[in-house]
C-alpha positions as CSV (number, residue, x, y, z in Angstrom):
1,X,7.0,-25.8,-48.4
2,X,6.4,-25.7,-44.7
3,X,2.7,-25.0,-45.0
4,X,2.2,-28.1,-47.2
5,X,4.1,-30.3,-44.7
6,X,1.9,-29.0,-41.9
7,X,-1.4,-29.3,-43.8
8,X,-0.5,-32.9,-44.7
9,X,-0.6,-33.7,-41.0
10,X,-4.1,-32.3,-40.6
11,X,-7.4,-34.0,-41.5
12,X,-11.0,-32.8,-41.4
13,X,-14.0,-35.0,-40.6
14,X,-16.2,-32.5,-42.3
15,X,-15.2,-29.8,-44.8
16,X,-17.4,-27.2,-43.0
17,X,-15.7,-27.7,-39.6
18,X,-14.2,-24.4,-38.5
19,X,-11.4,-26.0,-36.3
20,X,-8.5,-27.9,-37.9
21,X,-7.8,-31.1,-36.0
22,X,-4.1,-32.2,-35.8
23,X,-3.8,-36.0,-36.0
24,X,0.0,-36.4,-35.9
25,X,3.0,-34.1,-35.6
26,X,5.6,-34.3,-38.4
27,X,9.1,-35.2,-37.3
28,X,11.2,-32.0,-37.1
29,X,13.9,-33.7,-39.2
30,X,11.6,-33.4,-42.2
31,X,12.0,-29.6,-42.0
32,X,15.0,-27.9,-43.5
33,X,15.9,-25.0,-41.2
34,X,17.4,-21.9,-42.8
35,X,18.3,-18.6,-41.0
36,X,16.9,-17.9,-37.5
37,X,14.8,-20.7,-36.0
38,X,11.6,-20.2,-34.1
39,X,9.8,-22.9,-32.2
40,X,6.0,-22.4,-31.8
41,X,4.3,-24.3,-29.0
42,X,0.5,-24.4,-29.0
43,X,-2.1,-27.2,-28.7
44,X,-4.4,-25.6,-31.2
45,X,-3.6,-26.2,-34.9
46,X,-5.2,-23.0,-36.2
47,X,-2.9,-21.0,-33.9
48,X,0.2,-22.8,-35.2
49,X,-0.9,-22.2,-38.8
50,X,-1.6,-18.5,-38.2
51,X,1.7,-17.8,-36.4
52,X,3.6,-19.7,-39.2
53,X,1.8,-17.5,-41.8
54,X,3.1,-14.4,-40.0
55,X,6.7,-15.5,-39.6
56,X,7.7,-17.5,-42.6
57,X,7.5,-14.5,-45.0
58,X,9.9,-12.7,-42.7
59,X,12.6,-15.2,-43.5
60,X,12.4,-17.3,-40.3
61,X,12.4,-21.1,-40.2
62,X,9.5,-22.3,-38.1
63,X,9.1,-25.5,-36.1
64,X,6.2,-26.4,-33.8
65,X,5.1,-28.6,-31.0
66,X,1.7,-29.2,-29.6
67,X,2.6,-30.0,-26.0
68,X,5.1,-28.9,-23.4
69,X,6.8,-32.3,-23.4
70,X,7.3,-32.2,-27.2
71,X,8.5,-28.6,-26.9
72,X,11.3,-29.6,-24.5
73,X,12.4,-32.4,-26.8
74,X,12.5,-30.2,-29.9
75,X,14.2,-27.3,-28.1
76,X,17.0,-29.6,-26.9
77,X,17.6,-30.9,-30.5
78,X,17.0,-27.7,-32.5
79,X,18.4,-25.0,-30.1
80,X,16.0,-22.5,-31.6
81,X,16.7,-18.8,-31.5
82,X,13.3,-17.9,-30.0
83,X,10.3,-19.8,-28.6
84,X,6.7,-18.6,-28.8
85,X,4.9,-20.4,-26.0
86,X,1.1,-20.8,-25.4
87,X,0.1,-20.5,-21.7
88,X,-3.0,-22.7,-21.5
89,X,-2.2,-26.2,-22.7
90,X,-3.3,-29.6,-21.3
91,X,-0.8,-31.5,-19.2
92,X,2.2,-29.3,-18.8
93,X,1.1,-25.7,-19.2
94,X,3.2,-22.9,-20.6
95,X,4.5,-21.6,-17.2
96,X,5.8,-25.1,-16.2
97,X,7.3,-25.6,-19.7
98,X,9.2,-22.3,-19.5
99,X,10.5,-23.1,-16.0
100,X,11.9,-26.3,-17.3
101,X,13.5,-24.6,-20.3
102,X,15.2,-22.1,-18.0
103,X,16.5,-24.8,-15.7
104,X,18.3,-26.5,-18.7
105,X,21.9,-25.2,-19.0
106,X,21.8,-25.4,-22.8
107,X,18.3,-23.8,-23.2
108,X,18.1,-21.2,-20.5
109,X,19.3,-18.3,-22.7
110,X,16.7,-18.9,-25.4
111,X,14.2,-16.0,-25.2
112,X,10.6,-17.2,-24.5
113,X,7.6,-15.0,-25.5
114,X,4.3,-16.1,-24.0
115,X,1.2,-16.1,-26.2
116,X,-1.8,-15.7,-24.0
117,X,-5.4,-14.5,-23.8
118,X,-4.9,-13.6,-20.1
119,X,-4.0,-10.0,-19.5
120,X,-4.5,-9.7,-15.7
121,X,-1.5,-8.5,-13.8
122,X,-1.1,-11.7,-11.8
123,X,-0.9,-13.9,-14.9
124,X,1.6,-11.6,-16.6
125,X,3.7,-11.5,-13.4
126,X,3.6,-15.3,-13.3
127,X,4.8,-15.3,-17.0
128,X,7.8,-13.1,-16.2
129,X,8.6,-15.1,-13.0
130,X,8.7,-18.3,-15.1
131,X,11.4,-16.8,-17.2
132,X,9.5,-15.2,-20.1
133,X,11.0,-12.1,-21.7
134,X,7.7,-10.7,-23.2
135,X,4.1,-11.6,-24.0
136,X,1.7,-11.4,-26.9
137,X,-2.0,-11.2,-26.3
138,X,-4.6,-13.2,-28.2
139,X,-6.1,-12.7,-30.7
140,X,-2.6,-12.2,-32.2
141,X,-1.9,-9.5,-34.7
142,X,0.6,-9.7,-37.5
143,X,2.4,-6.4,-36.8
144,X,2.7,-7.1,-33.0
145,X,4.0,-10.7,-33.6
146,X,6.6,-9.7,-36.2
147,X,7.8,-6.6,-34.2
148,X,8.2,-8.4,-30.9
149,X,9.8,-11.5,-32.5
150,X,12.2,-9.2,-34.4
151,X,13.0,-7.1,-31.3
152,X,13.9,-10.1,-29.1
153,X,15.9,-11.8,-31.8
154,X,17.9,-8.6,-32.2
155,X,18.3,-8.4,-28.4
156,X,19.5,-12.1,-28.4
157,X,21.8,-11.3,-31.2
158,X,23.3,-8.3,-29.3
159,X,23.8,-10.5,-26.2
160,X,25.7,-13.1,-28.2
161,X,27.7,-10.5,-30.0
162,X,28.7,-8.9,-26.7
163,X,29.9,-12.3,-25.4
164,X,31.9,-13.0,-28.5
165,X,33.4,-9.5,-28.4
166,X,34.7,-10.0,-24.9
167,X,36.4,-13.2,-25.9
168,X,37.9,-11.5,-28.9
169,X,39.3,-8.7,-26.7
170,X,41.1,-11.3,-24.6
171,X,42.9,-12.6,-27.7
172,X,43.7,-9.3,-29.5
173,X,43.1,-5.7,-28.5
174,X,43.5,-4.4,-32.1
175,X,40.4,-6.2,-33.3
176,X,38.1,-4.3,-30.8
177,X,37.3,-1.2,-32.8
178,X,36.2,-3.0,-36.0
179,X,33.8,-5.2,-34.0
180,X,32.3,-2.8,-31.5
181,X,31.4,-0.1,-34.0
182,X,28.7,-2.5,-35.2
183,X,27.2,-3.1,-31.7
184,X,24.2,-1.1,-30.5
185,X,25.6,-0.8,-27.0
186,X,28.2,1.8,-26.1
187,X,31.6,0.3,-25.6
188,X,34.9,2.0,-24.7
189,X,38.4,0.9,-23.6
190,X,40.6,2.8,-21.1
191,X,43.8,2.3,-19.3
192,X,43.8,1.2,-15.7
193,X,43.5,4.8,-14.5
194,X,40.3,5.2,-16.4
195,X,41.6,7.3,-19.3
196,X,39.7,6.6,-22.4
197,X,41.7,5.0,-25.3
198,X,38.9,4.1,-27.8
199,X,35.1,4.4,-28.1
200,X,32.6,3.0,-30.5
201,X,30.0,5.1,-32.3
202,X,27.3,4.3,-29.8
203,X,29.2,5.9,-27.0
204,X,29.2,9.2,-29.0
205,X,25.5,8.8,-29.7
206,X,24.7,8.2,-26.0
207,X,26.9,10.9,-24.6
208,X,26.7,13.6,-27.3
209,X,30.5,13.8,-27.4
210,X,32.4,13.2,-30.6
211,X,35.1,10.6,-30.0
212,X,37.9,13.2,-30.3
213,X,36.6,14.9,-27.1
214,X,36.5,11.6,-25.2
215,X,39.9,10.1,-26.1
216,X,42.3,11.0,-23.3
217,X,39.6,12.0,-20.9
218,X,38.4,10.0,-17.8
219,X,35.4,7.8,-18.6
220,X,33.8,9.2,-15.4
221,X,32.7,12.2,-17.4
222,X,30.1,9.9,-19.0
223,X,28.5,9.4,-15.6
224,X,26.4,11.6,-13.4
225,X,27.4,12.4,-9.9
226,X,27.6,10.6,-7.4
227,X,28.5,7.7,-9.7
228,X,31.4,9.4,-11.3
229,X,32.8,10.1,-7.8
230,X,32.3,6.5,-6.7
231,X,34.2,5.2,-9.7
232,X,37.1,7.6,-9.1
233,X,37.4,6.9,-5.4
234,X,37.0,3.1,-5.3
235,X,37.8,1.5,-8.7
236,X,38.9,-1.7,-7.1
237,X,35.5,-2.4,-5.5
238,X,33.7,-1.6,-8.7
239,X,35.8,-4.1,-10.7
240,X,35.0,-6.8,-8.2
241,X,31.3,-6.5,-9.2
242,X,30.9,-8.9,-12.2
243,X,27.4,-7.7,-13.0
244,X,26.1,-4.6,-14.8
245,X,24.9,-1.7,-12.6
246,X,21.9,0.5,-13.1
247,X,23.3,4.0,-12.8
248,X,22.7,7.5,-14.3
249,X,24.5,8.7,-17.4
250,X,25.4,12.3,-18.1
251,X,24.9,13.8,-21.6
252,X,27.1,16.5,-23.0
253,X,24.2,19.0,-22.7
254,X,23.8,18.3,-19.0
255,X,20.8,16.0,-19.2
256,X,20.8,12.6,-17.6
257,X,19.4,9.2,-18.5
258,X,19.2,5.7,-16.9
259,X,22.1,3.6,-17.9
260,X,23.1,0.0,-17.6
261,X,26.9,0.1,-17.0
262,X,29.4,-2.7,-16.9
263,X,33.1,-2.4,-16.3
264,X,35.6,-5.3,-16.6
265,X,39.4,-5.5,-16.4
266,X,41.0,-7.4,-19.3
267,X,44.4,-8.9,-18.5
268,X,46.3,-8.8,-21.8
269,X,49.9,-7.7,-22.4
270,X,49.0,-4.3,-21.2
271,X,45.9,-4.5,-18.9
272,X,42.9,-2.4,-19.9
273,X,39.4,-1.7,-18.8
274,X,36.4,-2.4,-21.1
275,X,33.2,-0.5,-20.4
276,X,29.8,-1.4,-21.8
277,X,26.9,1.1,-21.5
278,X,23.3,0.9,-22.6
279,X,20.5,3.4,-22.4
280,X,17.7,1.7,-20.5
281,X,15.1,4.5,-20.7
282,X,12.6,2.4,-22.6
283,X,13.2,-0.6,-20.3
284,X,12.7,1.5,-17.2
285,X,9.4,2.9,-18.7
286,X,8.3,-0.6,-19.4
287,X,9.2,-1.8,-15.9
288,X,7.6,1.2,-14.3
289,X,4.4,0.5,-16.3
290,X,4.4,-3.1,-15.2
291,X,5.0,-2.0,-11.6
292,X,2.1,0.5,-11.8
293,X,-0.2,-2.1,-13.2
294,X,0.7,-4.6,-10.5
295,X,-0.1,-1.9,-7.8
296,X,-3.3,-0.5,-9.3
297,X,-6.9,-1.8,-9.1
298,X,-7.9,-2.4,-12.8
299,X,-11.5,-1.4,-12.3
300,X,-11.3,1.9,-10.3
301,X,-7.8,3.0,-11.0
302,X,-7.0,3.5,-7.3
303,X,-4.3,1.6,-5.5
304,X,-4.9,-2.1,-4.9
305,X,-4.6,-4.0,-1.6
306,X,-1.0,-5.0,-2.3
307,X,0.0,-1.4,-2.8
308,X,-1.9,-0.3,0.3
309,X,-0.2,-2.9,2.5
310,X,3.2,-1.9,1.3
311,X,2.5,1.8,1.9
312,X,1.0,1.0,5.3
313,X,4.1,-0.9,6.3
314,X,6.3,2.0,5.2
315,X,4.2,4.7,6.9
316,X,3.9,2.7,10.1
317,X,7.7,2.6,10.6
318,X,8.0,6.3,9.8
319,X,5.2,7.2,12.2
320,X,6.7,5.0,14.9
321,X,10.0,6.9,14.6
322,X,8.4,10.3,14.7
323,X,5.5,9.4,17.1
324,X,2.9,10.7,14.8
325,X,-0.7,9.6,14.5
326,X,-1.7,7.2,11.7
327,X,-5.4,6.7,10.8
328,X,-7.3,4.2,8.7
329,X,-10.8,4.8,7.3
330,X,-12.4,1.6,6.2
331,X,-15.4,2.1,3.9
332,X,-18.1,-0.3,2.6
333,X,-20.8,0.4,0.0
334,X,-24.1,-0.2,1.7
335,X,-26.2,-3.1,0.4
336,X,-24.0,-3.4,-2.7
337,X,-25.0,-7.0,-3.4
338,X,-28.6,-5.9,-3.7
339,X,-27.5,-3.2,-6.1
340,X,-25.6,-5.7,-8.3
341,X,-28.5,-8.2,-8.2
342,X,-31.0,-5.5,-9.2
343,X,-29.1,-3.4,-11.7
344,X,-26.5,-5.8,-13.0
345,X,-22.7,-6.0,-12.8
346,X,-21.9,-3.3,-15.4
347,X,-23.8,-0.7,-13.4
348,X,-22.2,-2.1,-10.2
349,X,-18.8,-1.6,-11.7
350,X,-19.7,2.0,-12.7
351,X,-21.0,2.6,-9.2
352,X,-17.6,1.5,-7.7
353,X,-15.7,3.7,-10.1
354,X,-17.8,6.8,-9.2
355,X,-17.3,6.1,-5.5
356,X,-13.6,5.7,-5.9
357,X,-13.4,9.0,-7.7
358,X,-15.5,10.7,-5.0
359,X,-13.2,9.4,-2.2
360,X,-10.2,10.6,-4.3
361,X,-11.6,14.0,-4.5
362,X,-11.7,14.3,-0.7
363,X,-8.5,12.5,0.1
364,X,-6.3,14.4,-2.4
365,X,-6.8,17.5,-0.3
366,X,-5.2,15.7,2.7
367,X,-2.0,13.7,3.2
368,X,-3.3,10.2,2.5
369,X,-4.0,7.5,0.0
370,X,-7.0,5.6,-1.3
371,X,-7.1,1.8,-2.1
372,X,-9.7,-0.7,-3.1
373,X,-9.4,-3.3,-0.4
374,X,-11.7,-5.9,-1.9
375,X,-15.1,-6.1,-3.6
376,X,-17.1,-3.1,-2.5
377,X,-14.7,-2.2,0.3
378,X,-12.3,0.7,0.1
379,X,-9.7,1.9,2.6
380,X,-8.0,5.3,3.2
381,X,-4.7,5.6,4.9
382,X,-4.7,9.1,6.5
383,X,-1.9,11.0,8.2
384,X,-2.8,13.4,11.0
385,X,-4.7,13.3,14.3
386,X,-8.0,11.4,14.9
387,X,-10.1,14.5,14.5
388,X,-8.7,15.2,11.0
389,X,-9.5,11.6,10.1
390,X,-13.1,12.0,11.4
391,X,-13.6,15.2,9.3
392,X,-12.3,13.4,6.3
393,X,-14.7,10.5,6.9
394,X,-17.7,12.9,7.1
395,X,-16.6,14.6,3.8
396,X,-16.4,11.2,2.1
397,X,-20.0,10.4,3.2
398,X,-21.3,13.8,1.9
399,X,-19.4,13.4,-1.4
400,X,-20.9,10.0,-2.0
401,X,-24.4,11.3,-1.2
402,X,-23.9,14.1,-3.8
403,X,-23.4,11.4,-6.4
404,X,-27.1,10.6,-6.0
405,X,-26.7,7.1,-7.5
406,X,-30.2,5.4,-7.4
407,X,-30.5,2.4,-5.2
408,X,-33.1,-0.3,-4.5
409,X,-35.8,1.4,-2.3
410,X,-36.2,-1.8,-0.2
411,X,-32.8,-1.1,1.3
412,X,-34.2,1.8,3.3
413,X,-32.4,4.4,1.1
414,X,-33.2,5.3,-2.5
415,X,-29.6,6.5,-3.0
416,X,-26.3,4.6,-2.7
417,X,-24.6,5.3,0.7
418,X,-21.5,4.2,2.5
419,X,-20.6,3.2,6.0
420,X,-17.2,4.0,7.5
421,X,-15.1,2.8,10.4
422,X,-12.2,4.9,11.6
423,X,-9.3,3.9,13.9
424,X,-6.2,6.0,14.9
425,X,-3.0,5.1,16.6
426,X,0.4,6.4,17.3
427,X,2.4,3.4,16.0
428,X,5.1,1.8,18.1
429,X,7.7,-0.7,16.9
430,X,6.3,-3.4,19.2
431,X,2.8,-3.1,17.7
432,X,1.7,-4.3,14.2
433,X,-0.1,-2.4,11.5
434,X,-2.7,-5.2,11.5
435,X,-4.0,-4.0,14.8
436,X,-5.0,-0.7,13.3
437,X,-6.8,-2.5,10.5
438,X,-8.7,-4.7,12.9
439,X,-9.8,-1.6,14.9
440,X,-11.0,0.1,11.7
441,X,-12.9,-3.0,10.6
442,X,-14.5,-3.3,14.1
443,X,-15.7,0.3,13.9
444,X,-17.0,-0.3,10.4
445,X,-19.0,-3.3,11.7
446,X,-20.6,-1.1,14.3
447,X,-21.5,1.5,11.8
448,X,-23.4,-1.1,9.7
449,X,-25.0,-2.6,12.8
450,X,-26.3,0.9,13.8
451,X,-28.1,1.5,10.5
452,X,-25.4,2.3,7.8
453,X,-24.8,5.6,6.0
454,X,-22.7,6.8,9.0
455,X,-19.3,6.5,10.5
456,X,-18.1,5.1,13.7
457,X,-14.7,5.8,15.5
458,X,-13.1,2.9,17.3
459,X,-13.3,3.2,21.0
460,X,-11.3,1.1,23.5
């Protein structure tokens, strides 16, 4: 039994110690793999034992390594179906281990799920950049571990099935229908003019059409315009693309959905086209959520600095073309360090949240956006002339005053206040957006120098 093998490799100096200490790793040859193989990589013995406890009852054969170096060795010898990889390990961490796995021709297709206690967007983005397909947060939960492992093993199985299916189509067209009816992706064949000859069950499920209504029809009826028109007008260019395209599918009831679509020509006795289609609605939602998280300040819920800089660049070019004014309001919470030192960080966080909400209440009535620029500093990107920006700034000051957040009396004001710097420009292509930011920052500095709780407009 695997548990016994692992426990024989552990020893305790004291029976009351809470942490198991792994002295030696068993050689993987001593384990008899059956079914789908999972490699767990973690430098903590308790974590290895817990994950094994979750997965073995599901019928998986589990192997483990306690370092990135050992994981690379075992992966090359075992070729596991999936790897659960801890992020924080001494020596080679999880990110570096994953990068090396993905650079190995024989290992790059093995799905890697990171197991991490870090949930900040930057760490999660780094995990995906390294080649991970998903992540599980610590402390791990049985249902989440089992569900995510099962999902990615199924996805890996579907990927391999699709590759085997394409090879089988090259050998014998008559075998297609029996195979593809068991695939979760929609698959159809057509002649070289795009007239459908066969479909699998999933095509009917995705499109809402029974197969009898699709046979003999152009496959372009499965696609929303303008994609259907593109395929009709330039089939040759489409076939030169050897990657799937993200397009829009058209349902029988007229509704649309995001679709990963791939079309390939198969040169057999009678050439045919093979199309593979997959509903990516959930994937898009997942990607959109990740995108939103990567662009949102986790404390206040407003846009973060990265999002602000991207929007500023976009609006700068647009304003330069139309010769419109663009304004920046830079805002700083007065004596915020004293507030934090006196009342504590939890109240400081709540203060920033309330101020962000107050700014939002003002700005949502005007064409503009709010972002947290850093620490206690916020920034507003406002469209319109300088006078409109100045009025918006005064409304922000009044809205923050209405919050009546108590402050340290020694600061000269018993309520939390803000100082604002405003700068406006008609952008030109030869100028940079950074110039507008510098002007707003300079105006903010003057506002604080002149006593705070006020705004200053940049003057040449």
